[in-house]
Backbone as CSV, one residue per row, in Angstrom:
resi,resn,N_x,N_y,N_z,CA_x,CA_y,CA_z,C_x,C_y,C_z
1,MET,-4.455,11.482,1.754,-5.825,10.983,1.749,-5.843,9.464,1.629
2,GLY,-4.807,8.883,1.001,-4.774,7.434,0.820,-4.658,6.678,2.131
3,ILE,-3.838,7.172,3.058,-3.669,6.514,4.360,-4.963,6.587,5.158
4,LEU,-5.626,7.732,5.113,-6.894,7.891,5.819,-7.936,6.920,5.279
5,TRP,-7.961,6.744,3.969,-8.909,5.815,3.351,-8.609,4.375,3.794
6,ILE,-7.330,4.013,3.871,-6.942,2.675,4.323,-7.401,2.444,5.756
7,VAL,-7.225,3.439,6.627,-7.635,3.309,8.027,-9.158,3.179,8.136
8,ILE,-9.890,3.961,7.360,-11.358,3.902,7.418,-11.859,2.549,6.934
9,ILE,-11.397,2.106,5.776,-11.822,0.800,5.244,-11.366,-0.323,6.161
10,GLY,-10.137,-0.247,6.682,-9.646,-1.261,7.616,-10.476,-1.315,8.878
11,GLY,-10.850,-0.148,9.400,-11.687,-0.115,10.605,-13.051,-0.730,10.386
12,VAL,-13.686,-0.376,9.287,-15.023,-0.919,9.000,-14.943,-2.419,8.728
13,ALA,-13.943,-2.849,7.960,-13.782,-4.280,7.688,-13.487,-5.047,8.973
14,GLY,-12.673,-4.473,9.857,-12.371,-5.115,11.139,-13.591,-5.222,12.024
15,ILE,-14.417,-4.170,12.062,-15.646,-4.205,12.865,-16.593,-5.270,12.353
16,ILE,-16.787,-5.324,11.047,-17.690,-6.332,10.475,-17.157,-7.738,10.727
17,ALA,-15.842,-7.932,10.575,-15.260,-9.259,10.824,-15.433,-9.664,12.281
18,ARG,-15.258,-8.714,13.218,-15.444,-9.031,14.639,-16.898,-9.376,14.935
19,LEU,-17.842,-8.726,14.254,-19.258,-9.034,14.466,-19.622,-10.401,13.904
20,LEU,-19.009,-10.781,12.787,-19.323,-12.059,12.153,-18.607,-13.246,12.789
21,SER,-17.489,-12.996,13.452,-16.696,-14.068,14.046,-17.238,-14.434,15.421
22,SER,-17.282,-15.710,15.674,-17.708,-16.157,16.996,-16.473,-16.392,17.856
23,GLY,-16.664,-16.402,19.148,-15.564,-16.675,20.055,-15.198,-15.464,20.877
24,PRO,-14.770,-15.694,22.101,-14.445,-14.594,22.999,-13.029,-14.044,22.828
25,ASN,-12.225,-14.626,21.964,-10.818,-14.254,21.874,-10.539,-13.209,20.815
26,ASN,-11.502,-12.362,20.520,-11.284,-11.327,19.516,-10.405,-10.227,20.080
27,PRO,-9.451,-9.752,19.297,-8.684,-8.601,19.761,-9.603,-7.390,19.846
28,SER,-9.551,-6.660,20.940,-10.485,-5.557,21.116,-9.751,-4.231,21.067
29,GLY,-10.507,-3.185,20.945,-9.947,-1.851,20.876,-9.941,-1.336,19.453
30,PHE,-9.964,-0.011,19.332,-10.032,0.621,18.018,-8.801,0.319,17.182
31,ILE,-7.632,0.449,17.774,-6.398,0.267,17.007,-6.260,-1.175,16.531
32,LEU,-6.545,-2.140,17.401,-6.440,-3.546,16.987,-7.499,-3.906,15.946
33,THR,-8.659,-3.277,16.019,-9.693,-3.529,15.017,-9.262,-2.995,13.655
34,VAL,-8.670,-1.808,13.634,-8.172,-1.238,12.380,-7.027,-2.085,11.833
35,VAL,-6.114,-2.503,12.703,-4.997,-3.350,12.275,-5.524,-4.681,11.729
36,LEU,-6.560,-5.212,12.364,-7.179,-6.448,11.879,-7.710,-6.266,10.462
37,GLY,-8.418,-5.173,10.212,-8.954,-4.916,8.874,-7.864,-4.687,7.852
38,ILE,-6.820,-3.966,8.219,-5.718,-3.716,7.292,-4.964,-5.013,7.003
39,ALA,-4.731,-5.823,8.027,-4.075,-7.122,7.812,-4.930,-8.022,6.924
40,GLY,-6.242,-7.967,7.117,-7.146,-8.739,6.261,-7.085,-8.276,4.822
41,SER,-6.968,-6.979,4.617,-6.858,-6.445,3.266,-5.562,-6.885,2.595
42,PHE,-4.457,-6.815,3.348,-3.184,-7.281,2.790,-3.227,-8.768,2.476
43,LEU,-3.825,-9.557,3.355,-3.933,-10.996,3.121,-4.788,-11.281,1.886
44,ALA,-5.922,-10.601,1.776,-6.800,-10.809,0.623,-6.125,-10.369,-0.674
45,THR,-5.373,-9.275,-0.629,-4.651,-8.816,-1.811,-3.585,-9.817,-2.214
46,PHE,-2.826,-10.320,-1.239,-1.774,-11.290,-1.526,-2.348,-12.569,-2.134
47,ILE,-3.390,-13.100,-1.509,-3.991,-14.341,-2.018,-4.630,-14.107,-3.380
48,GLY,-5.337,-12.982,-3.532,-5.988,-12.677,-4.807,-4.995,-12.514,-5.947
49,GLN,-3.857,-11.874,-5.683,-2.836,-11.733,-6.722,-2.154,-13.061,-7.005
50,ALA,-1.994,-13.898,-5.985,-1.334,-15.194,-6.176,-2.158,-16.133,-7.049
51,ILE,-3.481,-16.067,-6.919,-4.311,-16.974,-7.714,-4.877,-16.313,-8.969
52,GLY,-4.520,-15.046,-9.185,-4.872,-14.393,-10.432,-6.173,-13.607,-10.435
53,TRP,-6.764,-13.361,-9.298,-8.004,-12.573,-9.247,-7.725,-11.092,-9.422
54,TYR,-6.552,-10.633,-8.941,-6.176,-9.226,-9.025,-4.883,-9.090,-9.808
55,ARG,-4.752,-7.961,-10.510,-3.493,-7.641,-11.186,-2.482,-7.199,-10.137
56,PRO,-1.183,-7.158,-10.477,-0.175,-6.725,-9.496,-0.377,-5.303,-8.976
57,ASP,-1.014,-4.434,-9.746,-1.235,-3.064,-9.294,-2.608,-2.867,-8.655
58,GLN,-3.326,-3.945,-8.431,-4.691,-3.884,-7.920,-4.746,-4.482,-6.518
59,GLY,-5.561,-3.905,-5.663,-5.722,-4.409,-4.305,-7.106,-4.997,-4.093
60,ALA,-7.271,-5.640,-2.971,-8.558,-6.218,-2.618,-9.529,-5.100,-2.260
61,GLY,-10.787,-5.333,-2.506,-11.811,-4.356,-2.169,-12.310,-4.544,-0.745
62,PHE,-13.430,-3.912,-0.464,-13.993,-3.946,0.882,-14.397,-5.360,1.288
63,ILE,-15.049,-6.084,0.397,-15.479,-7.455,0.720,-14.262,-8.349,0.906
64,GLY,-13.258,-8.187,0.059,-12.025,-8.961,0.211,-11.332,-8.673,1.534
65,ALA,-11.325,-7.396,1.931,-10.710,-7.025,3.211,-11.459,-7.651,4.373
66,THR,-12.779,-7.698,4.283,-13.577,-8.300,5.350,-13.345,-9.805,5.424
67,VAL,-13.300,-10.467,4.281,-13.035,-11.909,4.261,-11.621,-12.192,4.771
68,GLY,-10.665,-11.374,4.365,-9.295,-11.525,4.867,-9.215,-11.330,6.371
69,ALA,-9.969,-10.350,6.897,-9.995,-10.127,8.342,-10.620,-11.311,9.063
70,LEU,-11.631,-11.930,8.467,-12.222,-13.136,9.066,-11.202,-14.268,9.114
71,ILE,-10.384,-14.393,8.075,-9.341,-15.422,8.070,-8.309,-15.128,9.151
72,VAL,-7.915,-13.863,9.286,-6.956,-13.482,10.332,-7.533,-13.787,11.711
73,LEU,-8.819,-13.476,11.931,-9.452,-13.771,13.220,-9.519,-15.273,13.478
74,PHE,-9.790,-16.064,12.444,-9.824,-17.513,12.609,-8.468,-18.037,13.054
75,VAL,-7.406,-17.560,12.399,-6.054,-17.983,12.774,-5.739,-17.531,14.198
76,TRP,-6.114,-16.283,14.540,-5.906,-15.752,15.899,-6.600,-16.654,16.921
77,ASN,-7.862,-17.008,16.671,-8.618,-17.844,17.612,-8.000,-19.228,17.757
78,ARG,-7.499,-19.799,16.664,-6.863,-21.117,16.732,-5.563,-21.044,17.535
79,LEU,-4.780,-19.992,17.335,-3.531,-19.869,18.077,-3.786,-19.672,19.567
80,VAL,-4.804,-18.907,19.919,-5.144,-18.709,21.331,-5.719,-20.002,21.913
81,ALA,-6.554,-20.705,21.162,-7.156,-21.940,21.660,-6.100,-23.007,21.934
82,HIS,-5.060,-23.054,21.110,-3.990,-24.032,21.312,-2.861,-23.488,22.176
83,ARG,-3.073,-22.320,22.754,-2.135,-21.666,23.666,-0.757,-21.434,23.061
84,VAL,-0.721,-21.204,21.764,0.527,-20.818,21.111,0.843,-19.369,21.467
85,ILE,-0.200,-18.531,21.519,-0.071,-17.159,21.996,-1.039,-16.977,23.147
86,SER,-0.743,-16.029,24.018,-1.633,-15.812,25.153,-2.743,-14.849,24.755
87,ASP,-3.870,-14.962,25.421,-5.010,-14.088,25.187,-4.789,-12.802,25.965
88,PRO,-4.635,-11.653,25.282,-4.364,-10.424,26.013,-5.530,-9.968,26.890
89,GLY,-6.719,-10.453,26.653,-7.871,-10.063,27.456,-8.099,-10.958,28.664
90,ALA,-7.329,-12.033,28.794,-7.561,-12.988,29.868,-6.912,-12.580,31.186
91,GLY,-5.944,-11.682,31.150,-5.260,-11.281,32.373,-4.123,-12.234,32.699
92,PRO,-3.410,-11.985,33.787,-2.261,-12.832,34.134,-2.699,-14.189,34.657
93,ARG,-1.856,-15.179,34.397,-2.124,-16.534,34.900,-1.588,-16.645,36.310
94,ILE,-2.308,-17.397,37.125,-1.875,-17.609,38.508,-1.511,-19.058,38.715
C-alpha cells in the first residue's frame, strides 16, 4: 500500500506542479508526471532534513512534494533553455 500511496501523491503533486509552472518544456505523460512528483518529494525531503525541518525518519508532505516538483521543473526548463539537454517534445533537429 505504501508504493501505491507514493505513486498517487507523486502523480497529484506532479499534475499541480505542471499546472503552476509556465513554459512549454514540461515533461508530459502520466509516467513522467508521476516521476516528477516523486522526484519533487525526494528533493523536498532531502532539503527539509538538511535544514532541520524534518526528522531523519520523516518525509515531506503533499505541499513539500509540490514545491519540490516545481523546483525540479524549474531546473528542467533551465537545462532545456540552455540546450544542456534536448527537449523530448521538440522532435528531431534538422
